C-alpha positions in Angstrom: 110.4 171.1 135.6 110.7 170.0 139.3 109.7 173.7 140.3 106.4 173.5 138.2 105.6 170.0 139.6 106.2 171.0 143.2 104.2 174.4 143.0 101.2 172.9 141.3 101.1 169.7 143.4 101.8 171.5 146.6 98.9 173.8 145.9 96.8 170.9 145.7 98.0 169.3 148.9 97.3 172.9 150.4 93.6 172.3 149.2 93.6 168.7 150.8 95.1 170.0 154.2 92.6 173.0 154.0 89.9 170.7 153.9 91.3 168.4 156.7 92.0 171.6 158.9 88.6 172.9 158.6 87.1 169.4 159.4 89.4 169.4 162.4 89.1 172.9 163.6 92.8 173.9 163.6 93.6 177.3 164.6 95.6 180.1 162.7 99.1 179.2 163.7 98.8 175.9 162.0 97.2 177.4 158.7 99.9 180.0 158.7 102.7 177.2 159.0 100.9 175.4 156.2 100.8 178.4 154.0 104.6 178.9 154.4 105.2 175.2 153.9 103.2 174.8 150.8 102.8 178.1 149.3 105.9 180.0 150.1 108.6 177.3 150.3 108.4 176.1 146.7 109.3 179.5 145.6 112.3 179.7 147.9 113.4 176.1 147.0 113.5 177.0 143.3 115.5 180.0 143.7 117.7 178.3 145.9 118.6 175.6 143.2 118.7 178.2 140.5 121.2 180.4 142.1 123.3 177.6 143.2 126.7 176.9 141.4 125.6 173.2 141.4 121.8 173.3 140.7 121.2 169.6 140.7 122.8 168.9 144.0 120.8 171.7 145.3 117.6 170.4 144.0 118.5 166.9 145.5 119.0 168.8 149.0 115.7 170.5 148.3 113.9 167.0 147.7 115.4 165.6 150.8 114.1 168.7 152.9 110.8 168.2 151.5 110.7 164.5 152.6 111.8 165.8 156.1 109.2 168.1 156.2 106.4 165.8 154.9 107.4 163.4 157.9 107.0 166.5 160.4 103.5 167.2 158.9 102.4 163.5 158.9 103.5 162.9 162.7 102.3 166.3 163.8 98.7 165.7 162.3 98.6 162.3 163.8 99.2 160.1 160.7 96.1 160.8 158.6 96.1 158.0 156.1 95.3 159.6 152.9 97.5 162.6 153.7 100.3 160.5 155.0 100.1 158.4 151.7 100.1 161.3 149.3 102.8 163.1 151.0 105.0 160.0 151.4 104.7 158.5 148.2 105.2 161.7 146.2 108.2 162.4 148.1 109.5 158.9 147.4 108.7 159.1 143.8 110.6 162.3 143.4 113.7 161.0 145.1 113.5 157.7 142.9 113.5 159.6 139.7 116.9 161.3 140.6 118.7 158.6 142.7 116.9 155.3 142.0 117.0 152.8 144.9 119.3 155.0 146.8 116.8 157.8 146.5 113.8 155.7 147.8 116.1 154.6 151.1 117.3 158.4 151.4 113.6 159.6 151.3 112.3 157.0 153.8 115.1 157.9 156.2 114.3 161.7 155.7 110.6 161.0 156.3 111.4 158.7 159.5 113.6 161.7 160.7 111.0 164.2 160.1 108.2 162.1 161.9 110.5 161.8 164.9 110.9 165.6 164.9 107.1 166.0 164.4 106.5 163.7 167.5 109.0 165.7 169.5 107.1 168.9 168.6 103.4 167.8 168.7 103.7 164.7 170.8 102.6 161.2 169.5 99.2 160.7 168.8 97.4 158.8 166.0 94.4 159.9 164.0 94.1 158.1 160.7 90.7 159.0 159.7 89.8 161.8 157.3 86.4 163.0 156.3 85.0 162.2 152.8 85.8 165.6 151.2 89.5 165.3 152.3 89.9 161.9 151.3 88.4 162.7 147.9 90.7 165.6 147.4 93.6 163.5 148.5 92.8 160.8 145.8 92.3 163.6 143.0 95.5 165.1 144.1 97.6 161.9 143.9 95.9 161.0 140.7 96.8 164.5 139.3 100.4 164.2 140.6 100.9 160.9 139.2 99.7 162.1 135.8 101.9 165.3 136.0 104.7 163.0 136.7 104.1 160.6 133.9 103.7 163.7 131.5 107.1 165.1 132.7 108.7 161.6 132.1 107.2 161.6 128.6 108.5 165.2 127.9 111.9 163.9 129.0 111.9 161.0 126.9 110.8 162.9 123.9 113.5 165.5 124.5 116.2 162.4 125.0 115.1 160.9 121.7 115.3 164.5 120.0 118.6 165.0 121.6 119.8 161.7 120.3 118.6 162.1 116.8 120.4 165.5 116.6 123.6 163.6 117.8 123.1 161.0 115.3 122.7 163.5 112.8 125.6 165.3 113.8 127.8 162.2 113.9 126.8 161.3 110.5 127.6 164.7 109.3 130.9 164.4 111.0 131.5 161.1 109.6 130.7 162.5 106.2 133.1 165.4 106.8 136.0 163.0 107.8 135.5 160.9 104.7 135.7 164.0 102.5 138.9 165.0 104.5 140.2 161.7 104.1 139.5 161.3 100.4 140.9 165.2 100.0 144.0 163.9 101.8 144.3 160.9 99.6 143.8 163.1 96.6 146.3 165.7 97.7 148.7 162.7 98.5 148.2 161.2 95.1 148.8 164.6 93.5 151.9 165.3 95.4 153.4 162.0 94.2 152.1 162.2 90.5 153.9 164.1 87.7 151.0 166.4 86.4 152.1 166.0 82.7 152.4 162.4 82.3 150.4 161.1 85.4 153.3 158.6 86.3 154.9 158.9 89.9 157.5 161.3 90.5 161.0 161.2 92.2 159.5 162.2 95.6 157.5 158.8 95.4 160.3 156.8 93.8 162.6 157.8 96.8 160.4 156.2 99.3 159.1 153.3 97.2 162.5 152.1 96.1 164.0 152.2 99.7 161.1 149.9 100.7 161.1 147.6 97.6 164.8 147.3 98.0 164.6 146.2 101.7 161.8 143.8 100.7 164.1 142.1 98.1 167.1 142.1 100.5 165.0 140.1 103.0 163.5 137.9 100.5 166.7 137.3 98.6 165.1 138.5 95.3 166.7 140.7 92.7 165.7 144.2 92.0 166.2 146.0 88.4 166.2 149.5 87.3 165.6 150.9 83.7 166.8 154.4 83.3 165.3 155.7 80.1 166.0 158.9 78.0 164.1 160.1 75.1 166.7 160.7 72.4 166.9 164.1 70.7 164.0 165.3 72.7 165.3 169.0 72.3 165.1 168.7 68.6 161.3 167.6 68.9 160.6 170.6 70.9 162.5 172.8 68.5 161.1 171.3 65.4 157.4 170.8 66.3 156.9 172.9 69.4 156.6 172.3 73.2 153.1 171.0 72.7 154.5 168.2 70.4 157.1 167.4 73.0 154.6 167.2 75.6 152.4 164.8 73.4 155.5 162.6 72.9 156.2 162.3 76.6 152.7 161.3 77.2 152.9 158.8 74.6 156.2 157.3 76.1 154.4 157.4 79.6 151.6 155.4 78.1 153.9 152.8 76.5 155.9 152.2 79.8 152.6 151.9 81.7 151.6 149.3 79.5 154.7 147.4 79.7 154.7 147.6 83.4 153.6 144.7 85.8 151.2 145.5 88.7 154.2 145.3 91.0 156.3 147.6 88.9 156.8 151.3 89.5 157.0 153.8 86.5 158.4 157.1 87.2 159.0 160.3 85.5 162.7 160.9 86.5 163.2 164.3 85.1 162.6 166.2 81.9 162.8 163.4 79.2 164.1 160.8 81.7 161.9 158.1 83.0 162.7 155.1 85.5 161.2 151.7 85.8 161.7 150.1 89.1 161.1 146.3 88.6 161.2 144.4 91.9 161.9 140.6 91.7 163.2 140.8 88.1 166.7 139.6 87.3 169.0 141.2 84.9 168.2 139.1 81.8 164.5 139.6 82.0 165.0 143.4 82.6 167.3 143.5 79.3 164.4 141.7 77.4 161.9 144.3 78.9 164.1 147.3 78.0 164.6 145.9 74.4 161.0 145.6 74.1 160.2 149.1 75.2 162.9 150.5 72.9 161.7 148.4 69.7 158.1 149.4 70.5 158.8 153.4 70.4 161.2 152.9 67.5 158.3 151.5 65.5 155.6 153.9 66.9 154.5 156.9 64.9 153.0 159.8 66.7 150.9 162.0 64.5 150.8 165.6 65.7 148.7 167.8 63.3 150.1 167.2 59.8 153.4 165.9 61.1 154.6 162.4 61.9 157.0 162.2 64.8 159.2 159.3 65.3 161.4 158.9 68.6 164.0 156.5 70.0 165.1 155.4 73.5 168.4 155.0 75.2 168.2 152.8 78.2 170.4 151.9 81.1 170.0 148.9 83.0 171.2 147.9 86.6 170.4 145.0 89.0 170.6 144.3 92.7 172.6 142.7 94.1 175.3 142.7 91.4 175.3 146.4 90.5 174.8 148.0 93.9 173.6 147.3 97.4 171.6 150.8 97.9 169.1 152.8 96.0 171.8 155.5 95.3 174.3 153.1 94.1 171.8 151.3 91.8 170.4 154.7 90.3 174.2 155.7 89.8 174.8 152.4 88.0 171.7 152.7 85.8 172.7 156.3 85.0 176.2 155.4 84.0 174.9 152.6 81.6 172.6 155.2 80.3 175.3 157.5 79.6 177.3 154.7 77.7 174.2 154.0 75.7 173.9 157.9 74.6 177.6 158.0 73.8 177.6 154.8 71.8 175.2 156.0 69.6 171.7 156.3 71.3 168.6 154.0 70.5 170.2 151.1 72.4 170.2 149.4 75.7 173.2 149.1 77.8 173.7 146.9 81.1 175.8 148.4 83.6 179.3 146.9 83.5 180.7 145.9 87.0 184.0 146.8 85.8 182.9 150.3 85.7 182.1 150.2 89.5 184.9 152.3 90.5 184.0 155.0 88.4 180.4 154.8 89.9 181.9 155.0 93.4 184.0 158.1 92.4 180.8 159.7 91.2 179.1 158.9 94.4 181.9 160.4 96.4 
């Protein structure tokens, strides 16, 4: 863009100077220098910047050199007002576009240095007048240059808006992708923590959650109870009615346990036909009532599977922190020991862990 503006505007300046040179009667050497300056130099400046490893910095150097040479021409021609004005203001505008106020100062310094060099070469003389043709061409040149500069600024503004719109669209697309990734991660995490058959939490989730809930209850001085539940004679259901009927029985029990759970409770499929209810803040007496309620509900439930009616019962072991264990492992073993007693004593019953059996539990842990 700078090359196009420089080549076009300097060609117009060439016409202005040609009119002035004709009016003043300058000889061939001056005409030759002008041709080199305003016709050949723009091409050399363009290729210098294009081939540079740092094109922007090279172009800034070109603009400073432009201003230096403008100062030489202004002084050498005797400071003709219209010519001095169009050369000086165009050089300042170019530098201001790239370097702001600092660019204006640099352009003025470069022009002043060039003027001193011009005076040293051609001597100090003052010829401010220009003929009517030269003045008119100078006005037209300056007007066209300013319009070209405004058009270039407009084009850059449009390009900037286009780039911003693309960046905004890309940012929105990226945000959508990130949201999709987060949603997928949440979905995968949820799937990893859920039992695919019943939809309940699995042992993987229980391990982390129980440790956290136990620590919270320890800090707050609250109890925590466990219900370890086993579906009685589940193998008999599978053998009699088929595994599909067994799966439906497990789903029905899972739904029952979910209905009985509070928002703070955690219902897990512990393994096979075993389930575990984690009951933060619930004392032993309340946990025993909850277990009995679950047991009687399932006992009274009839699961219809095809032409069959399936009835089931539960054996439940209850253990409570802090009396039955201080760690998650101790509590689970205590509940498991109570469940074992419920099954050996005839099933379809709830048994609370007996602290007298603590030694047996510790032996099992060892």
